[in-house]
N, C-alpha and C positions, 0 to 999 in steps of 0.2 A: 613484208621486211620484218628483220631480224626483231625480236621481242627485246632482246638486250638493247639495241641499238634505241629502241624506240623509245624505252623508258630512261636513257639519257637524260632527256629534255627533264624530267622530272626533277634531277638532282642539282640542279644548278643552284636553285633557293637553300638547299642544304648545305651544299661547300663553300656557298659564301657566308654562311652563319657559323661556319666553323673556323675564321680567320681572328686572329688572336692577335696583336702589335706586340705583347710581350714576347712572344715566340721571334720576332725579328731578329738576325742574325745566328739563330742556336738551331741546331739540328734536332729535328722531333721527331719521334717514332707516333705514329697514328694507327692505333688499332678499334677493332668492333666488339663490341660486348653484347649478343642480343637479347641477353636478361640483366634485368637491374642488379649491381651492387646493393646489397642489403645493410653490411657493417664492415668497416675497416678493424675491427675488434679479431684480432687472432681465435677468441674463443667462440667465434662463428664462423670459421671456414668451411662452412659447410656443403660449398656447390662452388663449381667450376668459378663463377662470377668474381666470388669472394675469394676464393683462394690464388687466383691470380693476381690480382690488386696486392691482397696483403703478403703475399711475395715477393711482388716489388718494394715493398716499405719495411718487413721485417727481416729476420735471419733466425732460424734454427741450429740446435748445437751441434748434428751433422745435416748433411745434406747428399742428395745423389748427382753421378755423373748423368752425360746422355746415357750409358747403358745400364743407367739405376744401380750402377754401383757406389755403396757409401764412400762420404769423402769429407775432410774435418770442415765445420764452417766456425759458428762462436767458440767451438770446443774443438783446440790443435790436437788434443789426443785424447784417448779414453783406453779404458782397460776394462777387462770382465772377470769377477773372479772363479775360481775352479767351481763351483758349484751352479754359475749363470746366474746368482742372484742379486748380485752386486756388480753395480754399474757406476764407474768413477769416471767425470769428466774433469780435462783441466781447460780453463779456459784461458783465451786468448785476452787479458784485460787491456791490451792497447787497443781494441777497439771502442767507439763511445757510439752512445746515443744522437740521435738528429738533436739540434739544438732546437730549442720550445721553452715559450716562457713558463712550463711548468719545474725548469729545474732555474735552481740560484744563477740568477744574472744572464739566463735564459740561456746559458752553456750546454749543451749536452756531455754528462760524465759519461766515464767507463764503467763497462758491464762489471759484475762482480757475479759470487756464485749465491747471495741473497735474492738477487734479480731472476735467477733461474729456478729457486725453491718458489718465490713469488708465482712466476708466472705457470708454473705447473700446477699448483697448488689450486690457481684461480679454475684450470678447469674442472676440477674434482668438486669444487664448493657448489653446494646447491643452491645458493643465493646466485649466482652467475649462471646456473642452469645451461652449461656448454652443451651443446649434440656433441661436441667431442669426448665427452666423459668417459665413454665405452673403450676410450684407449687404454684406461688404467681399470678399468670395471675387471676386479676380481683378479688383478694382475699384481699389482702395487702391495705393501707390508701395511698393514692397517692401522698400527701407530705411528710409525715415524718415515713416510715412506723417500722424502725427499730433507737430502740435508746437506748444510752448506760446509765442508770440513774445514775450510777458512777462504779469504777472498777470490782466491782462482782455482778453488777445486770443490766440486757438487757431487755428491754420492747419490744415486736413485736405488733404492732397495726395491726388491720382485718379493712377492709372497711363495712364488713358484718359478722354475727359471722358464723362458719363454724368448729363444733365439731371435725371432725376426723382429725383438723389441727396440733396437737400432732403427729399422725401417718405419717402424711406428714413429720416432722421435723426429723423422725427418717433414713429418706432416706439418703441413703450417696451422693447425691446433697449438704447435709445440712452441711457436713462435715468444720468443725472449721480450717482456715489457718491462719499463720500468712503472714501479709503486705510485711514482710521483705524478705520471700523467692519469692516472687511473683513478687517483685519488682526487686528482683537481679538476678531472671533466667529467667525473660519476659517468651517469646514460650518456652523457655526449659523447664520450670515449669511443664510441664507435664512428664518430666523425671527428676527432682530432687525434689522430693515430701519431704514435711518436715507438719509431723503432729504429734498429741499427743498420737497415738495409739503403739498395743503392738509390732509393729515390724516397722523397719525402713528400707529402699532400700539399699541393698551392691550391687548388679549386677542388669543390666538388658540388655542382646543382644537380641533385639528384634523378635519375631517368635522363639527362641529357646529357652531360660533358664531365669528366675528371680530368685532372691534369696535375701531373706528378713533377716536380724540378730534380734534377740532379742532385744528390747527396754530396757535397766537395770532398766530405770526411770520411768516405767510404772506404773500407779497409781493403776488400779484394783487389788481386792484380792479375792479370793473363799475359804471360810473355813481356812481364815487366812492364807493362802499360796499366795503368789506373782503370778501372771499372768504375760505372757503366759507360760506356763509349759514346751514347747520345745525350742529349741535355736536357730533353725534355722528352715526356708521356702523355698524349691525351686520347683518352679512352671514350669513344663514340657510342649510344646506345640506342643501335638503328634494331628493330625487334624483328624487320623482315629481311632476311638474308640476301634475297635479289636485290634490294635497293643498295644493302652493304656491297654486295657484288659490283655494281654498278660507280660508287663511289672508289671500290679500289681500280676498276679499269679508269677510273677519270684523275687518278692520281692524288684522289682526297686520302686516301687509307692505304699504309703500308703491308697490311696483314689483316687476314680473314680467316678465321678456324672453322673449317667444316661448309655444306653448301646445301641449300634447300633440296631434297630429293628431287622433285620437280625439274630441277635445272641439269640433271645428271648427264641426258642426251647431249644438251648443249653446250655444257662444257668438255667431258670426256668422250674416247673414243671408246670403242668394245673394248678396249685393253687396259680402259682406266688414267690412257695418258691425255694433258692435256691438248684441246683439238689447236692446230696450227696458227688458227685466227686470234688465237689470245697471246700466242707466244713471243709475240714481240714487246706486251707491256707486261705480262706478270709471269712468276714463279711457281710450279704445284711441287710440294713435298709431301711425300706419304711415307707414312711411319705406322709402322705396329702400334696398336691401343690394345692395353691390359683388359678388354674384355671378349669375353666368349658366350657366344649364343649356343642356345639348344634346346631342347625338346626333353619334358623331364616325366620321369613315371612315378608314380605316388604309391611303394610298396606295400604299403599299410593299407592301400584302398578295399574297402569290403566289398569285392567283385569274383570268385572264386572264378568264374567262367572267364574272364575277360583273357586274352593271351597274353596281353601287357606283363602279366605277372609270372611268366616263363622266360627265364632270361636266353636262352636259345630264339626265342621271339624278339626280342631285345636286340639281340647279336644280329640277327637278321636284317630289320629295320636300318643299325647303323651299316652294314653293307648294302640295303637297299636302295640307293639314291646319290647321285652324280652330284660332289659337293664343289668341284670347280666348276660345272656348268650350272649351277644355285649362283656362284659368284659372279660368273661372266654373264647369265641373264638378269639377275636380280639386284647384283652390287657393281657393276660397271669393272669386273676384276678388283673392287677393292676391300682387301681382307685376304685371309690366307686358308685353306682349305683345314678343317680340325682333324685331320690325320695322324697326331699324335694323343694325348689324353686332355684333360678340363684346364689344367693350369696353360694358358698361353704361350704361345711366340710373343717374346720382348721380353719375357722372365729370365733372368741369370740363369736359373735352373733349368729350362725349357732343353729337352736333346730328344726330338724325335727318331734319333738312331736307337737310342737303348729303350724309347717308349712308343715302340710302331702301333698306331689305333686302326680304325678302320679307313677303308678306302671303296669304291664302287666295284662290285663283284656281285654281279647276279646271279652266279651259279653257286657262289660259296651261302649268298642269302636265300635261295632255293635249298641250297642243301640243309640249312639252319631252321628252314619252316617244317622240312621232315624231322628233324629232330626233335621238333618243339610239339608236334603230334597235330600242327595248324591243317594240315593238309588231308588228314583223316577226315574232318569235318565235312559234310557236302558243302558246296557253294553256297545254296540256300541256309545254311547252319551255320554260316563264319559270323563269328561278331564282327559288328560294325565300331570300330574306333572312333571315341569324339575327342577332338584335339581343341582346347581352349588357346584362344590367343587373342591379342588386340590387335585394331584394325592394319594398324603398320606393319604388322609383320605378314597380313593374311596370304601376299603374292610368295612370300619364302613359302607358308606351308603349302599351298597348292601346288606348288612346284615340287615337293618333295612327294607329295601322297600322290601327286598325277603317276609318280614314279613307280611307286608303292603297287598301284593299281595292275601293272605289269606281273606283280607276284601274285595278284589275288587277294591283296588286303584293300578294303574300304576302309574309308577314313573322312568323317565330318569335322568340317572346320566350324567351330562354334565361336563365334567374335563375341565379344565383352570390352568393354571399356578398359584401360590398363589397371586402373585402382581395382575394377572386380577380381581381375583375372589375378592380382596377387593375392586379393582378400581369400579368393577362393584357394589360391596354393598354401596361404597361412593354415586355413581352416581343416585343410586338407579334402576339402569339397572335391577337387578336380586330380581325376586317376592320370591324366594327360595334359600336359602344358608345355607353352612354349617361355622359355625363361630367358636370362641373361645374367651374368656374372661378372661385375667391375669392378677391378682392384680398389682396394682402401688403400694399399701398402702394394711395393713391389716384391711380394715373396710367396713362393707358392702354397706356404701354408694358409694365407688368405682364400686358397679355392680350395685346398685340401679340406677345410673345416667346414665346407659345404655338406659334407659325409660323414662327418665325426658324429658316431652314434649316440653321442652324449648331448649332442646338441638339438634341439627343437627347430620347427620351423618358424620363422627363418633361424638359420641359415638352412637347414636340413630339409627343404621342400621334399624332398623323393623319399625321406624317412628310411634312408639305407642306414643297415646296420650289419657291421661284419667285425667279429672278432679281432681276425688278424689284421683288419686297416684298423681299429682302433688301437692297437698295441702299437703298431707301427707309429698311427699318429701323436702318440703322447712319448714313445721315444724319442720322435724327432723334434720337442717341444724343448728336448733338453741336452740336445746332442750341439756340442759346442763346434765339432769341426763341419766347415762346409762341406767339404767333399763327401766325408758319410752322412750328412744330412740332405743331400740332395739326395745321395742312393735310396735314404728310405723315402724320401718322396716320389722317387722314381717306383720302386715296389709300391706302394700307394698306388699309384696311379696305373699299374699295371692290374693292381686287383678291381679299378674301377672300370678298366676296358673288359674285364671278363664279366663281370656281374652286369655291367650295362645298365646302370640304373638312370642313364641319361643318352640321348641320342644326339651326339655332337653336329652343329651343322658349320662353324667358322670360327677363327679368330679374327676379330674386329681389325680393323685400321683406320688411321685418319688422314684426310686429304686436307691440307691447311695451303694458303697463298700468300705471298708475299709480293710487293714493288719489286722492278728488275733492280732498284737502287740500293736494297737491303742486302747486305751480306752478313756471313757467320750465322745465319739462322738455324738454330739447333732442334731438329725435331726431335722428341723422347716417348717412349712408350704411356706415359703418364699423360701426356697432352700438357705437359706444364709449360706456360710461355714464360722462360728466361731471357728478359730483354738485356738484362746485365750484361749478356753478351753480344748481342746483336750491334752492328757496324752499319751504318747506313752512309750513300752518299750524299752528301747535302751540299746545296748551291746558295749560299750565303746573298 
C-alpha cells in the first residue's frame, strides 16, 4: 500500500486539534513551518521561520517585487546623493501602526521619521545584540548615521558608498517598530509585536500554533482592492515534512514549502513534475532559489604538489562532469545547471549570454589536463584528491567524482558533519570542499564579495586574490548607474570563470505546494511567503 495513504490515518487527530471556532465564517490561510519561530522582534529576523512571520506583521521602508526589483513600501520615494553616501526617504505618514495597548487609548498612531531612526538604531545597539547588525557594520557614518529631517523625511548616511544598500534595507531586520511597544513590553516584545503590516498577532502557543488576524487598517491595495485578501493566517509547527504533506492532501493545510528528500520519487517524476496521482488535490510551484552549490578550492593551501592549485586543472574539472545529468539523477530536475558564473539565475543582473561558463565537454577537459601537465605524470604517481563534504551531499559528490574517473582523476570523498566542514573551510584546513552560498539580499555583490581579496574566510573560503577583480569590485560598490554596475559584475564573473577558484554545480530551486483553492500565490527567488497577495476560495 502507498506509504502516503497509510500515513493518512495518523493525521485525523492532528486535524481535529486544528479547529478553532473563532475562524468560523472567515477565510483562513494555513501553512506549516517545520522549524519553530523564536521571536517576532524584527531585530531577530535571522531565519526563515522568523522572517516569514515578521514579514506578515511589519513593513520595511522599501520592498521587493516578485522579480526582486525594489518597490516603495513605508517610504513612498527616495533619493541618493551624487556621492552615493546619503539616502533620503520620504515616508507615507498616512500609514498607522496596528492598534495596541502600548498607545494612548489603544489606538495605533501614524508612523514618522523618528520611528525609522529608533528602529535602525536598535539593530546596531549592542544591548539589543541583533544578529542583523552586520547590515550596517563598517558601512554607516560613525557619528550620526540615521537622521530625522522632519516628521516625514529621514536620512541615512553611509561612511562609503555601497550601491546594494537599498536591497539591504528590504531585509526584515529593517522593519519599523514603535518605541512605545518596545518600552512597554521590554523583553516580552518578542511575543507582543506591533507593526504596520497586513496581519497582527492574535495567539501564539510556541511550538504548536500561531494565529494572525487581518489588519483592518492596512494601507496597501492591489488593483484597487485593499490587502490582505484572507482574514486569518494560521501557522502550524509540524517538524516532519511527510506528516505536513499529508495534512496538505487532507485539506488541513493550504501551503507547504519544500519536501523531505526521501519523498522525491513519490511526489515527482524524473523531470521534476508533480505526479498525476496528486494533480487533482494540490499544485506544485517551482521557482529559482538564490543559492549556488559548488566545490571550492583553497588557493592558499600549502600543498605545492596538488594539481588543484593549477588553474587549467580546475578548468578541466569544470568541463569534466554533466550538470544536467546531476540534476536529473540527484535533484529530480529541480534547479538549473550552473553554466554561467557564481551569482545564480534569479538575480536581476544574471545574464548567461554575456557570461558564458562551463558545460560538459570531456574533450575540452582532456585538453586542459594536458595543458596543466597532469597527464605527464604516470598513472600511479598522480595525486588523489580529497573532497570534504557533509553526508547530505555525498551523492552529489559521488556522481561528479565517478565522471572525473573517466579522465583519469581519482578523488576520495571525505564525509564529516556540516559544522566540521564549515570549520575546516573557515580555518583553511580543507584544500577541496563542497560549499553553497545563499543570498542575504538579492544583488550579485552578495556573491561577488565571496572572492574579494580583502575579505577573510568567511566569506572568502577559497582565499582568492586577483588585483583586477578587486579593482572592479571596489568600483562596483560606488557605481550609481545600474547598467554600468551590472557590466562591472559581468567582468568580475568572467575573471572567476577564467581562474576557477570554484567548480560550479547548479543554481538551486525550490518546490512549494498549495491546495487547489489557493489563487495568486507568487513564488520568488528568496522564497519569501507574501501572504498579503494570496487569494483563497473559501466556503463559509
